[in-house]
C-alpha positions as CSV (number, residue, x, y, z in Angstrom):
1,M,118.3,95.0,106.8
2,R,121.9,93.7,105.7
3,A,122.6,93.2,109.3
4,L,119.2,91.6,110.3
5,K,119.8,89.1,107.4
6,R,123.0,88.2,108.3
7,T,122.5,87.6,112.0
8,L,119.6,85.7,111.2
9,A,121.8,83.5,108.4
10,K,124.4,83.0,111.1
11,H,121.9,81.9,113.4
12,W,120.0,79.4,111.3
13,S,123.3,77.9,110.0
14,G,124.3,77.2,113.5
15,E,121.2,75.3,114.0
16,G,121.6,73.4,110.9
17,V,119.3,75.0,108.6
18,Q,120.3,74.9,105.3
19,G,120.5,78.2,102.8
20,P,120.3,80.2,100.7
21,H,117.7,81.7,103.5
22,W,117.0,84.8,101.5
23,Q,115.6,85.3,97.8
24,K,118.3,87.2,95.5
25,G,117.3,90.5,94.6
26,F,115.5,91.6,97.6
27,F,114.5,95.3,97.1
28,D,112.9,97.3,100.2
29,H,111.0,100.6,99.3
30,V,110.6,103.5,101.6
31,L,106.6,104.2,101.5
32,R,106.7,108.1,101.3
33,S,103.2,109.3,100.2
34,E,99.8,107.9,100.7
35,E,99.6,107.2,96.9
36,S,102.4,105.2,97.3
37,Y,101.0,103.1,100.0
38,E,97.9,102.5,98.0
39,E,99.9,101.5,94.9
40,K,102.1,98.9,96.9
41,W,99.2,97.5,98.9
42,E,97.5,96.9,95.1
43,Y,100.7,95.2,94.0
44,V,100.7,92.8,97.1
45,R,97.2,92.4,96.8
46,Q,97.5,90.7,93.1
47,N,100.2,88.5,94.0
48,P,98.3,85.6,94.7
49,V,96.2,86.3,91.4
50,R,99.7,86.8,89.3
51,A,101.0,83.3,91.1
52,G,97.7,81.6,89.7
53,L,96.5,80.6,93.2
54,V,92.9,82.6,92.7
55,I,91.2,84.5,90.2
56,T,90.4,87.7,92.3
57,P,92.4,88.7,95.3
58,E,89.4,88.8,97.4
59,E,89.6,84.9,97.2
60,W,92.7,84.7,98.9
61,P,92.2,84.0,102.7
62,Y,95.4,85.6,104.0
63,Q,94.7,88.8,102.7
64,G,94.4,92.0,105.0
65,E,96.3,94.5,107.3
66,I,97.2,93.9,111.1
67,H,98.0,97.7,111.4
68,R,97.0,100.4,108.8
69,L,100.2,102.5,108.3
70,T,99.8,106.2,108.4
71,V,102.3,108.8,106.4
72,R,103.6,111.3,108.9
73,A,104.9,114.5,107.3
74,W,108.4,115.7,108.8
């Protein structure tokens, strides 16, 4: 992730796009179980509610999954 962010920031800077390009304190999380996925999905669904943009997550027109993630046992 660090390499991707560095590469994109260099490209954007070369194009004249002013930084900062990334939110401080970025945290990625490896989903390890179906329970964890559901927990994280509900957290994301609630973001527009926490931001005061809608009353319920269902009111947010941009919610949804493009591809359902599945958990595989290694």
